[in-house]
N, C-alpha and C positions, 0 to 999 in steps of 0.2 A: 457441604455447601448449602443444602436445603435447610439445615438447622439454623442458618443465619437469617433465613426468611421465616417469619412467623407462620404458624398453621393457618391463622385467620386470613393472612394475605394470600396464601396459596389456595385456600378453599374459595376465596373470593374470585380468583382468576379462573378456577374451574367452573364456578357458577356463571361467570360472565361469558365464557366461551361456549357454554351449553346453549345459550340463546341463538347465536348465529351459526354454530357448528364449524364453519369455515373449512370447506373441502379443498385443501391446498396441497395435500400429500398423496401422491399416486405411487402404488407399488404393485407390480405384477398384474396390472389391469384393474386394480381395486383402488378406490379412493377412501382414504382415512381422514375423518374430520379431526381438526386440531383439538377439538373438545375432548375427543377420546384419548388422544396422546397425552393431553395435559393432566389426566388423572394420575399419571406416574408421579406427579408432584406430591401426591397424598400418600404414596405407598409407605414412607417411613412411619407414619402414625399407625398404619395397620400392623406393621411389624412390632412396634413398641407395645401396642395394646393387644397383642395376639392372644395372650392367656385369657384376658377379659372377653375378647370377642368370641372365642370358641365356647364360652358359657352363655353368650347372649342368645335368647330364643329366636330373635329375628334372623341372626346369622346362621344358627343351627338349622332352622327350617329351610333357609335358602340353600345351604350346603346339601341338605337332603334332596331338595328339588334338582340341584345341579347334578347330583349323582344319578338320579333317575333319568335325567336328560342325556347324560353321557352314555348310559346304558342303551338308550334308544338309538344312538348313532349307529349301532351295530346293524340295525335293519332299516336304516333311513336311506333314501335315494338322493337327498340333498343335504349332505353333511355340512356343507359350508353355511347353510342357514342355521343349522343347529349350533355350530361353533359360534356364530354371531350372537345368538340368543344367550349362550352361556357367558360370553365375554361381557355383555352388558349386565348380566346378573352379578358378575365379579366386580364390575364398575360400581354397582349399587353398594356392595359390601364395603369397598374402599372409601367411597364418599360418605357412607353412613358412619363408618369408624371415625373419620375426620370430624364430621359434624357433631357427633355425640360427645367428643372430648374437647371441642374448641370452646372459646369464650364467645358467646353469642353477642354480648354487648360490644366487644371489640370487632367482631365480624361485621356488624351493622355499620360501624364507623369507617370501614375500609373504602377507599375511593372506587375500587372495583364494584362494590355493591351499589354505590350511587350511579355508576355507569350502567350497571345491570338494570336498575330501576328506570333510568332514562330509556334504555333499550326496550324495555317492556312497554313503556308508553308509546314509543315510536312504532313498535310492532302493532299495538292496538290501533293506532291512527292509520297505519298502512292497510290493515284489514278493513277498516271502515271505508277508506277511500276505494279499495278494490271492490267493495260491495256496491258502491255508488257508480263506479266506472269499471265494469267487468272487462272491457277491452284492455284496460291498463294492466290488469293482472295477467291476462294472457300474453301481452307483450313482454312483461317482466319475466314470466316463467320460461319463455322461449329465448330470452336474451342471454348473452354471455355472462352477465353479472349474476344471474340467478344460480349459475354453477358454483358460486362460492357458498351459497346457503343451502343448496339442494345437491344431492349426489349427482354428479355429471352424467353417470350412467342412467339414472332415473330421468334426468332432464332430456337425454337423448331419446329415451323410450316414449316420453310425452310428445316429443316433436315428430317422431316417425309413426306414432300410433300404436306401438307394440305394448305400451303401458297405458291403461285407461284409469282415470280417476275423476273425481268431481271438481277438480281445480278449474276447469274451463266452463263449468256450469254457471250461467249468468245469475242464478239465484243463490249461488254459494260464493264464499270468499275465504281464502286461506292465507293470503299474504305470501309469506315465504314458505308456507306449507302447501304440499300438492293435494292434501285432503282436508276439507273443511271441518270434518268431525274431529280430526286430530288437532287442528288449530283451536277449535272451541274447547276441547279438553284442556289443552295447555293454558289457554287464556283464562279459563275458569279457575285452574289451580293458582295461577298468578294473582288473580283477583282476591282469592281467599288468603293467599300468603301476605298480600298487602294489608289486609285486615288484621292478620295475626302479628306481624312484625313491627308495625308502626304504632308507637305508643299513643300519640295524640289521636283521639277518635275522629275529629273532623278531617284531619289530613289523611288518615287511613281510609275513610269512606270516599274522600275526594280522589284518591289515586285508584281505589277499587272501582269507582263508577265508570271511567272510560274503558277499563278492561272488561267490565260487564257489558257495556254497549258493544264492544268488539265481539264478545261471545255471541250476542244476538245477530251481529252483522255476518257471522259465518254462515247463517242459514241452517244451522244444525238443529233439527227437531229434537234430537236426544238431549241437547243442552237445555232447551226450553223446558222440557218435562223435568229434567234434573233440578233446575233452579226452583221450580214450583215445589218439588218434593223436598228439597233441602230447606226451604222456608218452613214447610210444615214440620219437619223434623226438629228444627231449632225451636219452633213454638212448643212442641211437645216437651222438649228438654226444659224449657223455661217453666212449663206447668209442673213437671215432675219435681224440679228443684225448687219451685216457688221462688224464683229468682228474678228480680226486676231487671238486672243487667242482661240476662239471657233474653228476656222478653223484648227489651229495647233492640237488641241485635236482630231478633227475628222480625220485629216490626220494620226496622230500617231496610232489611233485605227484601221484605215483602213489598214495601213501597217501590223500591228500585225495580224489582221484577215486574210489578204491575205496570209501571211507567214504560218499561221497555216493551212489554207485550202490546200496549196501546200504540206505541210508536211503530212497531214492526208488523203487527197483525191487523191494525185498523186500516180501512181503505182511505181514510182522510189524508194521512201523510203522503201516501202514494199518489193520490189525485193532485196534491200540491206539487210534487216532484214532476209529474207528467205535464202539468200546466207550465211550469218553468221551462222544462225541456222543449215543449212545443213552441214556446215563445222564442227560445234561442234558435230552434231549427228554422222557424219562419224568417228570422232576421239574417241567418247565415246563408251564403251562396251554396247552391247544390253542386256537389262534386261527385264524379263517378267513383264508385266503390267496387272493389273486387270481391268483398265479403258480404254475405247477406246480413240484414239487420238482425240485431239480437232480439229474442223474444221478450215480450213485456214481463215486468215483474209480476209474479202471481199475487192474486188477491187472497183474502182469508179462506174462501171456499177452495181455491186451487191449492193453497198450502195444505189444507186438510186432505185433499185428494192425493197430493204427493206423499203425504205421511202414510196414507193407506197403501199406496203402491210400494213404499219402502218396507212397510211391515209385511206385505204379501211376499216380497222377495226374501225377506229374512226367514219367514216361516218355511218357505221352500228350501232355503239353505240349511236350516236347522233340521228339516225332515231328512235331508241327506246325512247329516251328522248322526241322527238316530239310527238310520239304516247301517251306516258304517260302524257304529258302536256295537250293534248286534253281531256283526261279523268278527270284530276283534276287540272285545270289551276291556281286556287287560293290557295288551301291548300297544294298542293304538296303531296308527298308520306309519309312524316315523316321519321325520322331516321330509317334506316334499310329497308325501303320500296323499295328502288331501287334494292337491292339485290334479294328480293323476285320476283319482276316483271321481272327483267332481266333474271332470270333462265327460266321462261316460254317463254320469247322472243327467247332465244337461242334454246330451244327445237323446237319452231315453225320454226325457220330458218333451222334447220337440217332436218326437214320434207320436206322443200322446196329445199333441196340440197345445202344450204349455210352453210359453216363451220365458226363458231365463238366460241372462248373459253368462257366458263361461268366464272362469277366472275369479269368481267371488271367493274371498276367504271366509272363514267360519262366522264372523260377526258375533263371537261370544268367547270370552276368555277361557271358560272351562272346556268348551268344545275344542278350542285351539290347543289347550294344554293336553287334553286327552289324545287328540289326533297326532300331535307331535311326539309325545313321550309317555303315553299310557296313563292308566288309572292312578299309578303311584304319584305322578306329578300333580294330579288333581287333588289327591289327599294332602300332600305337603302345602299346596297353594291354599286349600281350605283352612288348614290349621294356622297358616300364616295370617290370613285375613281375620280369623277368630281371635288370634293373639293381638293383632293391631286394634281390633274392636275393644278388647279388654283394657289395653293401656290407654286408649282414647277416653273411655268412660272413667277410668281412674284419674286421668289428667283433668277432666272436666270437674269431677267431684272434689279433687284436692285444691282446685283454684276457684271454687265457686264464690268466694268472698272477695276476690281480687279482680278489679275491673279489667285491667289489661290481661291478667293471667287467664281469666275465664274466656275473654274474647280470643286470646291466642289459642287456647286449647280447643275451643269450638271451631275456629276457622281452620286450624291445621287438621283436625279430624275431618272436617268437611272436605278439605282438599284431597286427601287420599281416598275418601269415599267417592268423591266426584270422579276420580280416575277409574276406580273399581267398577262403579255402576256404568260409566261410559263403555267400559270393556265388555259389558254384558250384551250390548247391542251394536257395538262397533268393533274395531280391530286394534284398540290401543294395547291390549294384552295386560298381563299381571302387573308389570312394572312400567308400562308406557313405552314410548319410542325414545330415540336418542336424546331428545330435548327433555322429556319428562322424567327419565330415570334418575338423573342427577338431582332434580328438584324434589322428587319423591323421597330420595334418600335423606335429604336435609329435613324434610317434613317429618318423617318417621323418627329421626333422631331427636327432633324438637319435642314431639309427643312423648317419646321415651323419657327424656329428661324431666318433662313436666310431671309425668306420672310417678317419678321417683323423688318428687319435691325438690328437684335441682332448679329452683326458680331463678336463682341468680345467674346461672350459666345458660339457661334456656331462654330467658326473656330479656 
């Protein structure tokens, strides 16, 4: 039956569903997103290309990682978490297989891909609106509708306070994401994918711009630093290649980043918003309110102070990671072990007069990997990232004379690097969350094809 529907059509459906996730299936108290179930549509391609897949270095390294993680389940206290991680790594392999062997030209012409593009723009717009009206985001996240896009168990935890996240922070915005940093990571990947996959430069930058505005609207300081760094890297690539096309891309991205920083970190736009808000408040009748007023949007100085506080918290978290590593350097703590040990660490800090909220995850991909499944998983992850770096440089070098090919190679490489660096200071992990893992698989497949000079199928 599936053979009657083209691979490109099925992959388009999987990509489209990865955006909203759609939690509509409940089994044994667990909610399965329709996006996860839809990956079954791509299984035939994994079986057909099985011989080629087992020789692919990306797949081989991921299989090695999965084996290390399966071993760590023996001493884990939360095996369900470990199984979930392994399932999404298997999802990556299945989607990667389909994207690697599909016709990208046909894929981009699928109606589902047009719907995916529109959905991405709607997500960007919603995040921007949520940043301007934080109460709207809170109302949405606690409404019944949000249970379609967010795991209902997580939504319930947000409502009763058992799960804490930055979704309700008025200086953050995530839209359908409960974490602004995860939202900024996903939106950044989408912005770079728009640059990669749309052939006409003006249209590509035109679609990438609102996504970039949404990245800044999340309030993620990690994303701001990353965008500056990515601009510098693109400029270095342009200088090394002595390529005017790469220089134009670096310049265009630099102008966009500078404009966004002026908009979000200069006090002038905020003063204008405050003036408009005060005028509306003075004209509107005063109504009693059960909730306290939201704090003012932070200015540039307060933003820097918040960044310093975030960094201080991360340093304390990483300090615990170092202490835990010294105790079990090879085996790690197993799935669920971090949470147990971190609670004791927080109590000890409080006795010493240092305040740190309990429940923080590692905020670093390598620490997370070591904690969950030991040093062997860190080794496989490192080799995987080095391999991706190699094929990315190869793709850029082999397409240096082609305008769209070079832009595609640089943007796709930037997209996976964006996710990876995000994970070094946040909790996106090696392959990202449920939204990001599908997109990342397509990105890596595209880079792999470009590095093998499969220009016709990749672009």
